[in-house]
C-alpha positions, 0 to 999 in steps of 0.5 A, spaced: 666 181 216 661 187 216 654 186 218 648 189 215 641 192 217 635 193 213 632 200 211 625 200 208 619 205 208 620 213 208 627 212 210 629 210 203 626 216 200 629 220 205 636 217 203 635 217 195 633 224 196 640 226 199 643 222 194 640 227 189 641 233 192 649 231 193 650 228 187 653 222 190 657 217 186 653 210 185 657 204 183 653 200 178 654 193 177 650 189 171 649 182 174 651 176 170 656 180 166 663 183 168 660 190 167 661 196 172 661 203 172 659 210 176 653 213 175 648 218 179 641 218 181 638 224 177 631 224 180 625 219 182 619 219 178 613 216 177 613 211 170 607 207 169 604 209 175 610 206 179 616 210 183 622 209 178 629 211 179 632 215 173 639 215 172 644 217 167 646 211 162 654 210 164 658 209 158 658 202 155 652 200 159 647 199 153 652 194 149 653 190 156 646 189 157 644 188 150 644 180 150 640 180 157 633 179 157 632 182 164 637 186 168 639 185 175 643 191 177 646 192 184 648 199 186 653 201 192 654 208 195 657 211 201 652 216 204 653 222 208 654 218 214 660 215 210 657 208 211 656 203 205 649 202 202 647 197 197 641 195 193 639 191 187 634 192 182 630 188 177 628 190 170 628 197 167 628 200 161 632 206 157 627 212 156 630 217 152 637 218 154 636 215 161 635 209 165 629 208 169 629 202 174 623 200 179 625 204 186 627 199 191 623 197 197 629 195 201 636 198 202 642 195 206 647 199 210 653 196 213 654 197 220 661 197 220 664 204 217 667 204 210 670 211 209 669 213 202 676 215 199 678 219 193 685 220 190 688 226 193 690 232 188 697 232 186 701 236 191 697 235 197 701 234 203 701 232 210 706 236 214 708 235 222 714 235 226 718 229 229 724 230 233 725 237 232 725 236 224 719 238 220 717 232 215 712 232 209 708 226 206 705 226 199 698 224 200 696 219 195 688 218 197 684 221 203 678 220 206 674 223 212 677 218 217 684 218 214 689 218 209 694 213 205 701 217 204 708 216 202 715 219 205 719 219 199 727 219 200 733 219 195 736 212 195 742 214 199 739 217 205 733 212 206 734 208 213 733 201 213 727 202 218 722 208 218 723 212 224 715 213 223 712 206 227 705 203 227 701 205 233 705 212 233 701 218 234 703 225 231 700 231 234 699 238 230 699 236 223 697 240 217 693 237 211 696 242 205 692 242 199 694 246 192 692 253 193 688 253 187 684 247 191 684 250 198 688 256 200 688 255 208 690 248 210 686 243 214 689 242 222 689 235 225 690 235 232 692 228 232 693 222 227 695 215 228 700 211 224 696 204 222 701 201 217 708 202 215 710 199 208 717 200 205 717 200 198 724 200 196 724 200 189 720 207 189 725 209 195 719 211 200 715 208 205 707 208 205 703 210 211 696 208 213 694 214 217 688 215 221 685 222 223 684 221 231 682 228 233 680 233 229 675 239 231 668 239 228 669 245 224 675 242 220 672 236 219 666 239 216 671 243 211 674 236 210 668 233 208 665 239 204 672 238 200 672 231 199 665 231 196 667 237 192 672 233 189 668 227 188 663 232 184 668 234 180 670 227 178 663 226 176 663 232 172 669 229 168 665 222 167 658 224 166 654 229 162 653 236 165 646 238 161 642 235 166 
């Protein structure tokens, strides 16, 4: 179970400024309802002489909040350090086409790392050599620290037991994205297989992979790419005329 540490004072302002700058996704949950959706922090503004968070109105929010006397809204997000943060606000109002919420006095940060994962673009693969053979895995989702990938085979050649085993380390691995997304593959020096699960109906093995050794330059390329994919996802969910 994760432990939490408290963030207060100027550290909150610095963190919120980072969310605005990087257009980070926030998961919004309206307490006492079943409503949750994604949004982002647009700016911090003084409203009635009090600092307020200004966020976009997620689809369906107004209907979900219509019968509530007082809003209690919980937010979760992953920071640039790839650690999970959360906070709760009470009250708030809609002004124009934005939600204004009183800025929090306290945020909590998980002390355990919780890497933000995104669905990998179709065609993303992991390439490596095993026993002299070049193998390819289909990447399902990805984070800065690892990936969930699938080794897809025909039913006739699917072995009873995977030649890829838990705790096995693979070296000189390349993470290949479609050319329109990233032309030069990302090189991973070493990864470790953390989980292997046979999916007989889909004729594949699913593998949980951890990136153990990756150079700083390649890690930065992967980080930048993940945040760009995150922003692209957000642009499809939220208005762009900010």
